[in-house]
N, CA, C and O atoms as CSV, one atom per row, in Angstrom:
chain,resi,resn,atom,element,x,y,z
A,1,UNK,N,N,-2.193,15.636,-17.752
A,1,UNK,CA,C,-0.815,16.446,-18.531
A,1,UNK,C,C,0.304,15.966,-17.914
A,1,UNK,O,O,1.384,16.335,-18.374
A,2,UNK,N,N,0.292,15.276,-17.040
A,2,UNK,CA,C,1.610,14.852,-16.424
A,2,UNK,C,C,2.016,13.508,-17.035
A,2,UNK,O,O,3.173,13.114,-17.175
A,3,UNK,N,N,1.017,12.932,-17.342
A,3,UNK,CA,C,1.295,11.287,-17.803
A,3,UNK,C,C,1.548,11.672,-19.570
A,3,UNK,O,O,2.094,10.835,-20.289
A,4,UNK,N,N,1.142,12.839,-20.052
A,4,UNK,CA,C,1.670,12.932,-21.546
A,4,UNK,C,C,3.192,13.347,-21.142
A,4,UNK,O,O,4.060,12.583,-21.565
A,5,UNK,N,N,3.524,14.214,-20.546
A,5,UNK,CA,C,4.880,14.509,-19.911
A,5,UNK,C,C,5.628,13.219,-19.889
A,5,UNK,O,O,6.627,13.052,-20.589
A,6,UNK,N,N,5.224,12.445,-19.212
A,6,UNK,CA,C,5.788,11.294,-18.614
A,6,UNK,C,C,6.017,10.095,-19.692
A,6,UNK,O,O,6.615,9.028,-19.559
A,7,UNK,N,N,5.352,10.630,-20.770
A,7,UNK,CA,C,5.516,9.411,-21.965
A,7,UNK,C,C,6.242,9.872,-22.776
A,7,UNK,O,O,6.304,9.078,-23.714
A,8,UNK,N,N,7.097,11.095,-23.023
A,8,UNK,CA,C,7.997,11.625,-23.589
A,8,UNK,C,C,9.217,10.719,-23.167
A,8,UNK,O,O,10.026,10.298,-23.993
A,9,UNK,N,N,9.291,10.426,-21.688
A,9,UNK,CA,C,10.387,9.371,-21.128
A,9,UNK,C,C,11.528,10.102,-20.527
A,9,UNK,O,O,11.420,11.268,-20.148
A,10,UNK,N,N,12.516,9.480,-20.449
A,10,UNK,CA,C,13.797,10.020,-19.547
A,10,UNK,C,C,13.628,10.125,-17.912
A,10,UNK,O,O,14.307,10.778,-17.120
A,11,UNK,N,N,12.511,9.276,-17.671
A,11,UNK,CA,C,11.988,9.710,-15.972
A,11,UNK,C,C,12.291,8.257,-15.290
A,11,UNK,O,O,12.019,7.212,-15.881
A,12,UNK,N,N,12.771,8.283,-14.230
A,12,UNK,CA,C,13.093,7.285,-13.182
A,12,UNK,C,C,12.071,6.639,-12.052
A,12,UNK,O,O,12.013,5.480,-11.642
A,13,UNK,N,N,11.099,8.071,-11.609
A,13,UNK,CA,C,10.136,7.594,-10.719
A,13,UNK,C,C,9.398,8.540,-11.141
A,13,UNK,O,O,9.801,9.297,-12.024
A,14,UNK,N,N,8.174,8.661,-10.575
A,14,UNK,CA,C,7.082,9.391,-10.622
A,14,UNK,C,C,6.732,10.089,-9.183
A,14,UNK,O,O,5.796,9.502,-8.641
A,15,UNK,N,N,7.147,10.985,-8.565
A,15,UNK,CA,C,6.695,11.378,-7.036
A,15,UNK,C,C,5.643,12.238,-7.111
A,15,UNK,O,O,5.762,13.285,-7.747
A,16,UNK,N,N,4.255,11.847,-6.348
A,16,UNK,CA,C,3.094,12.670,-6.462
A,16,UNK,C,C,2.479,12.737,-5.456
A,16,UNK,O,O,2.675,11.767,-4.724
A,17,UNK,N,N,1.623,13.661,-4.976
A,17,UNK,CA,C,1.240,14.024,-3.903
A,17,UNK,C,C,-0.340,13.975,-4.249
A,17,UNK,O,O,-0.948,14.423,-5.221
A,18,UNK,N,N,-0.893,13.106,-2.838
A,18,UNK,CA,C,-2.174,12.504,-2.740
A,18,UNK,C,C,-3.083,14.235,-2.892
A,18,UNK,O,O,-3.996,14.277,-3.717
A,19,UNK,N,N,-2.899,14.979,-2.427
A,19,UNK,CA,C,-3.541,16.214,-2.122
A,19,UNK,C,C,-3.218,17.254,-3.463
A,19,UNK,O,O,-3.815,18.330,-3.448
A,20,UNK,N,N,-2.591,17.061,-4.248
A,20,UNK,CA,C,-2.285,18.279,-4.880
A,20,UNK,C,C,-3.405,18.748,-5.934
A,20,UNK,O,O,-4.068,17.927,-6.568
A,21,UNK,N,N,-3.523,19.824,-6.037
A,21,UNK,CA,C,-4.620,20.783,-6.518
A,21,UNK,C,C,-5.218,20.024,-8.109
A,21,UNK,O,O,-4.472,19.375,-8.841
A,22,UNK,N,N,-6.387,20.229,-8.341
A,22,UNK,CA,C,-6.843,20.135,-9.243
A,22,UNK,C,C,-7.134,18.698,-9.903
A,22,UNK,O,O,-7.593,18.651,-11.044
A,23,UNK,N,N,-6.889,17.640,-9.246
A,23,UNK,CA,C,-6.756,16.408,-9.557
A,23,UNK,C,C,-7.331,15.546,-8.806
A,23,UNK,O,O,-7.438,15.835,-7.614
A,24,UNK,N,N,-7.787,14.433,-9.221
A,24,UNK,CA,C,-8.339,13.243,-8.401
A,24,UNK,C,C,-7.172,12.584,-7.475
A,24,UNK,O,O,-5.997,12.645,-7.836
A,25,UNK,N,N,-7.494,12.060,-6.471
A,25,UNK,CA,C,-6.461,11.910,-5.381
A,25,UNK,C,C,-5.326,10.751,-6.281
A,25,UNK,O,O,-4.101,10.720,-6.166
A,26,UNK,N,N,-5.901,10.165,-6.870
A,26,UNK,CA,C,-5.099,8.450,-7.083
A,26,UNK,C,C,-4.863,8.574,-8.509
A,26,UNK,O,O,-3.995,7.794,-8.900
A,27,UNK,N,N,-5.314,9.235,-9.312
A,27,UNK,CA,C,-5.578,9.576,-10.702
A,27,UNK,C,C,-4.323,9.210,-11.479
A,27,UNK,O,O,-4.339,8.234,-12.230
A,28,UNK,N,N,-3.027,10.102,-11.296
A,28,UNK,CA,C,-1.595,9.444,-11.606
A,28,UNK,C,C,-1.102,8.614,-11.851
A,28,UNK,O,O,-0.628,8.252,-12.928
A,29,UNK,N,N,-1.136,7.924,-10.392
A,29,UNK,CA,C,-0.471,6.458,-10.262
A,29,UNK,C,C,-1.273,5.769,-10.874
A,29,UNK,O,O,-0.763,5.156,-11.812
A,30,UNK,N,N,-2.543,5.585,-10.697
A,30,UNK,CA,C,-3.468,4.705,-11.653
A,30,UNK,C,C,-3.195,4.841,-13.469
A,30,UNK,O,O,-3.139,3.899,-14.260
A,31,UNK,N,N,-3.089,5.984,-13.706
A,31,UNK,CA,C,-2.851,6.389,-15.296
A,31,UNK,C,C,-1.399,5.528,-15.702
A,31,UNK,O,O,-1.338,4.696,-16.607
A,32,UNK,N,N,-0.139,5.973,-14.723
A,32,UNK,CA,C,1.092,5.466,-14.856
A,32,UNK,C,C,0.919,3.687,-14.999
A,32,UNK,O,O,1.575,3.074,-15.842
A,33,UNK,N,N,0.026,3.043,-14.130
A,33,UNK,CA,C,-0.190,1.348,-13.720
A,33,UNK,C,C,-0.920,0.862,-15.208
A,33,UNK,O,O,-0.500,-0.186,-15.698
A,34,UNK,N,N,-1.837,1.495,-15.814
A,34,UNK,CA,C,-2.649,0.972,-17.385
A,34,UNK,C,C,-1.568,1.430,-18.061
A,34,UNK,O,O,-1.149,0.361,-18.503
A,35,UNK,N,N,-0.691,2.395,-18.524
A,35,UNK,CA,C,0.375,2.601,-19.575
A,35,UNK,C,C,1.488,1.935,-19.835
A,35,UNK,O,O,2.512,2.189,-19.201
A,36,UNK,N,N,1.456,0.950,-20.838
A,36,UNK,CA,C,2.598,-0.152,-21.028
A,36,UNK,C,C,3.885,0.423,-21.280
A,36,UNK,O,O,4.945,-0.195,-21.381
A,37,UNK,N,N,3.687,1.789,-21.383
A,37,UNK,CA,C,5.170,2.616,-21.729
A,37,UNK,C,C,5.313,2.702,-20.014
A,37,UNK,O,O,6.325,2.224,-19.502
A,38,UNK,N,N,4.625,3.112,-19.453
A,38,UNK,CA,C,5.162,3.618,-18.240
A,38,UNK,C,C,5.157,2.741,-16.513
A,38,UNK,O,O,5.751,2.970,-15.459
A,39,UNK,N,N,4.231,1.766,-16.926
A,39,UNK,CA,C,4.016,0.969,-15.859
A,39,UNK,C,C,4.708,0.531,-14.780
A,39,UNK,O,O,4.339,0.426,-13.610
A,40,UNK,N,N,5.999,0.227,-15.414
A,40,UNK,CA,C,7.420,-0.167,-14.537
A,40,UNK,C,C,8.079,0.932,-13.615
A,40,UNK,O,O,8.775,0.806,-12.608
A,41,UNK,N,N,7.630,2.058,-14.290
A,41,UNK,CA,C,7.987,3.285,-13.127
A,41,UNK,C,C,7.496,3.528,-11.658
A,41,UNK,O,O,6.312,3.846,-11.553
A,42,UNK,N,N,8.203,3.428,-10.563
A,42,UNK,CA,C,7.624,3.579,-9.512
A,42,UNK,C,C,7.209,4.767,-9.287
A,42,UNK,O,O,7.666,5.782,-9.815
A,43,UNK,N,N,6.012,4.694,-8.217
A,43,UNK,CA,C,5.299,5.816,-7.672
A,43,UNK,C,C,5.392,5.893,-6.513
A,43,UNK,O,O,4.757,4.986,-5.976
A,44,UNK,N,N,5.980,6.673,-5.682
A,44,UNK,CA,C,5.954,6.790,-4.397
A,44,UNK,C,C,4.994,8.206,-4.530
A,44,UNK,O,O,4.945,8.992,-5.476
A,45,UNK,N,N,4.070,8.245,-2.914
A,45,UNK,CA,C,3.112,9.178,-3.143
A,45,UNK,C,C,3.402,9.916,-1.694
A,45,UNK,O,O,3.564,9.230,-0.684
A,46,UNK,N,N,3.456,11.288,-1.658
A,46,UNK,CA,C,3.333,11.727,-0.331
A,46,UNK,C,C,1.602,11.939,0.092
A,46,UNK,O,O,0.675,11.962,-0.718
A,47,UNK,N,N,1.522,12.053,1.297
A,47,UNK,CA,C,0.165,12.405,1.744
A,47,UNK,C,C,0.083,12.921,3.274
A,47,UNK,O,O,0.820,12.540,4.183
A,48,UNK,N,N,-0.901,13.806,3.368
A,48,UNK,CA,C,-0.903,14.676,4.794
A,48,UNK,C,C,-1.528,13.843,5.750
A,48,UNK,O,O,-1.450,14.089,6.953
A,49,UNK,N,N,-2.344,12.556,5.147
A,49,UNK,CA,C,-3.134,11.650,5.956
A,49,UNK,C,C,-2.383,10.506,6.484
A,49,UNK,O,O,-1.278,10.614,5.954
A,50,UNK,N,N,-2.378,9.642,7.112
A,50,UNK,CA,C,-1.882,8.707,7.877
A,50,UNK,C,C,-2.885,7.585,8.119
A,50,UNK,O,O,-2.687,6.425,8.481
A,51,UNK,N,N,-3.883,8.157,7.859
A,51,UNK,CA,C,-5.242,6.699,8.318
A,51,UNK,C,C,-4.905,5.785,7.103
A,51,UNK,O,O,-4.528,6.132,5.983
A,52,UNK,N,N,-5.109,4.647,7.548
A,52,UNK,CA,C,-5.166,3.193,7.183
A,52,UNK,C,C,-5.651,3.415,5.571
A,52,UNK,O,O,-4.954,3.165,4.587
A,53,UNK,N,N,-6.979,3.928,5.566
A,53,UNK,CA,C,-7.634,3.926,4.307
A,53,UNK,C,C,-7.041,4.698,3.482
A,53,UNK,O,O,-6.874,4.223,2.359
A,54,UNK,N,N,-6.549,6.064,3.728
A,54,UNK,CA,C,-5.505,6.847,2.733
A,54,UNK,C,C,-4.419,6.104,2.078
A,54,UNK,O,O,-4.357,6.012,0.852
A,55,UNK,N,N,-3.296,5.409,3.121
A,55,UNK,CA,C,-2.284,4.545,2.930
A,55,UNK,C,C,-3.039,3.467,1.801
A,55,UNK,O,O,-2.480,3.460,0.705
A,56,UNK,N,N,-4.079,2.678,1.919
A,56,UNK,CA,C,-4.749,1.509,1.317
A,56,UNK,C,C,-5.004,2.131,-0.266
A,56,UNK,O,O,-4.600,1.695,-1.344
A,57,UNK,N,N,-5.725,3.163,0.007
A,57,UNK,CA,C,-6.254,3.702,-1.244
A,57,UNK,C,C,-5.269,4.072,-2.499
A,57,UNK,O,O,-5.351,3.610,-3.637
A,58,UNK,N,N,-4.161,5.179,-1.927
A,58,UNK,CA,C,-2.717,5.237,-2.562
A,58,UNK,C,C,-2.031,3.617,-2.714
A,58,UNK,O,O,-1.220,3.666,-3.639
A,59,UNK,N,N,-2.076,2.495,-2.238
A,59,UNK,CA,C,-1.650,1.497,-2.831
A,59,UNK,C,C,-2.690,0.649,-3.477
A,59,UNK,O,O,-2.096,-0.390,-3.764
A,60,UNK,N,N,-3.676,0.569,-3.779
A,60,UNK,CA,C,-4.639,0.178,-4.475
A,60,UNK,C,C,-4.801,0.886,-5.798
A,60,UNK,O,O,-5.176,0.242,-6.778
A,61,UNK,N,N,-4.536,2.191,-5.880
A,61,UNK,CA,C,-4.347,2.794,-6.964
A,61,UNK,C,C,-2.706,2.985,-7.962
A,61,UNK,O,O,-2.366,3.645,-8.944
A,62,UNK,N,N,-2.221,2.265,-7.287
A,62,UNK,CA,C,-0.797,2.089,-7.968
A,62,UNK,C,C,0.641,2.895,-7.262
A,62,UNK,O,O,1.771,2.885,-7.751
A,63,UNK,N,N,0.291,3.443,-6.229
A,63,UNK,CA,C,1.487,4.052,-5.729
A,63,UNK,C,C,2.330,2.836,-5.101
A,63,UNK,O,O,1.793,1.943,-4.446
A,64,UNK,N,N,4.007,2.911,-5.430
A,64,UNK,CA,C,4.815,2.105,-4.930
A,64,UNK,C,C,5.001,2.433,-3.092
A,64,UNK,O,O,5.186,1.470,-2.349
A,65,UNK,N,N,4.938,3.634,-2.610
A,65,UNK,CA,C,5.006,3.931,-1.170
A,65,UNK,C,C,4.294,4.943,-1.066
A,65,UNK,O,O,4.023,5.789,-1.917
A,66,UNK,N,N,3.857,4.825,0.421
A,66,UNK,CA,C,3.120,6.252,0.643
A,66,UNK,C,C,4.103,6.928,1.976
A,66,UNK,O,O,4.344,6.464,3.090
A,67,UNK,N,N,4.495,8.102,1.374
A,67,UNK,CA,C,5.213,9.056,2.424
A,67,UNK,C,C,4.363,10.080,2.932
A,67,UNK,O,O,3.955,11.037,2.274
A,68,UNK,N,N,4.066,9.799,4.344
A,68,UNK,CA,C,3.159,10.489,5.376
A,68,UNK,C,C,3.874,12.158,5.551
A,68,UNK,O,O,5.051,12.250,5.900
A,69,UNK,N,N,3.227,13.136,5.336
A,69,UNK,CA,C,4.125,14.219,5.235
A,69,UNK,C,C,3.732,14.581,7.182
A,69,UNK,O,O,2.796,14.045,7.775
A,70,UNK,N,N,4.625,15.491,7.766
A,70,UNK,CA,C,5.735,15.907,7.548
A,70,UNK,C,C,7.015,14.942,7.468
A,70,UNK,O,O,7.497,14.294,8.397
A,71,UNK,N,N,7.390,14.993,6.314
A,71,UNK,CA,C,8.523,13.969,6.361
A,71,UNK,C,C,10.452,14.911,6.470
A,71,UNK,O,O,10.523,16.136,6.572
A,72,UNK,N,N,11.587,14.111,6.421
A,72,UNK,CA,C,12.441,14.741,6.373
A,72,UNK,C,C,13.310,14.385,5.437
A,72,UNK,O,O,13.213,13.226,5.033
A,73,UNK,N,N,14.335,15.229,4.870
A,73,UNK,CA,C,14.968,14.642,3.662
A,73,UNK,C,C,15.458,13.627,3.806
A,73,UNK,O,O,15.759,13.046,2.764
A,74,UNK,N,N,15.716,13.056,4.885
A,74,UNK,CA,C,16.543,11.693,5.006
A,74,UNK,C,C,15.464,10.525,5.263
A,74,UNK,O,O,15.847,9.360,5.164
A,75,UNK,N,N,13.980,10.838,5.627
A,75,UNK,CA,C,12.967,9.955,6.082
A,75,UNK,C,C,12.571,9.706,3.926
A,75,UNK,O,O,12.338,8.607,3.422
A,76,UNK,N,N,12.617,10.959,3.188
A,76,UNK,CA,C,12.235,10.809,2.074
A,76,UNK,C,C,13.523,10.276,1.230
A,76,UNK,O,O,13.145,9.955,0.103
A,77,UNK,N,N,14.517,10.135,1.357
A,77,UNK,CA,C,15.555,9.568,0.644
A,77,UNK,C,C,15.350,8.081,1.275
A,77,UNK,O,O,15.193,7.342,0.303
A,78,UNK,N,N,15.286,7.357,2.410
A,78,UNK,CA,C,15.069,6.561,2.794
A,78,UNK,C,C,13.884,5.543,2.070
A,78,UNK,O,O,14.063,4.358,1.792
A,79,UNK,N,N,13.118,6.023,1.931
A,79,UNK,CA,C,11.404,5.675,1.354
A,79,UNK,C,C,12.156,5.457,-0.492
A,79,UNK,O,O,12.129,4.399,-1.122
A,80,UNK,N,N,12.531,6.285,-0.800
A,80,UNK,CA,C,12.933,6.319,-2.455
A,80,UNK,C,C,14.056,5.065,-2.738
A,80,UNK,O,O,14.041,4.262,-3.671
A,81,UNK,N,N,14.931,5.158,-1.739
A,81,UNK,CA,C,16.065,4.101,-2.015
A,81,UNK,C,C,15.427,2.806,-1.487
A,81,UNK,O,O,16.081,1.845,-1.892
A,82,UNK,N,N,14.374,2.438,-0.721
A,82,UNK,CA,C,13.752,1.239,-0.653
A,82,UNK,C,C,13.410,1.010,-1.953
A,82,UNK,O,O,13.880,0.099,-2.634
A,83,UNK,N,N,12.541,1.875,-2.346
A,83,UNK,CA,C,11.904,1.620,-3.808
A,83,UNK,C,C,12.988,1.023,-5.019
A,83,UNK,O,O,12.569,0.362,-5.970
A,84,UNK,N,N,13.961,1.250,-4.893
A,84,UNK,CA,C,14.957,1.090,-5.922
A,84,UNK,C,C,15.799,-0.387,-5.495
A,84,UNK,O,O,16.337,-1.074,-6.363
A,85,UNK,N,N,15.824,-0.769,-3.962
A,85,UNK,CA,C,16.612,-2.020,-3.591
A,85,UNK,C,C,16.172,-2.767,-4.399
A,85,UNK,O,O,15.036,-2.570,-4.830
A,86,UNK,N,N,16.986,-3.914,-4.872
A,86,UNK,CA,C,16.656,-5.118,-5.678
A,86,UNK,C,C,16.060,-5.781,-4.675
A,86,UNK,O,O,16.523,-5.805,-3.535
A,87,UNK,N,N,14.618,-6.569,-5.156
A,87,UNK,CA,C,14.011,-7.669,-4.415
A,87,UNK,C,C,14.938,-8.901,-3.837
A,87,UNK,O,O,15.709,-9.489,-4.596
A,88,UNK,N,N,14.839,-9.195,-2.688
A,88,UNK,CA,C,15.578,-10.040,-1.883
A,88,UNK,C,C,14.922,-11.361,-2.179
A,88,UNK,O,O,15.323,-12.387,-1.629
């Protein structure tokens, strides 16, 4: 359902949670990456786990950044700002 909403356009990024209910962990980032109209959208993913395997799973699934919970508003803003910084 989220992918259908995204296809309507008007989004600059897709923030998602690895532990959201009712869905597979990395299905939304994966769906964004294979859709030619969405694949350029950054996908930061929040996660409660900080284990290397969980972070790697998110990255391999298409997440741009992994933001470990409990994060502050400042920490979240820093991660999102880094996503939009031009590559050096």
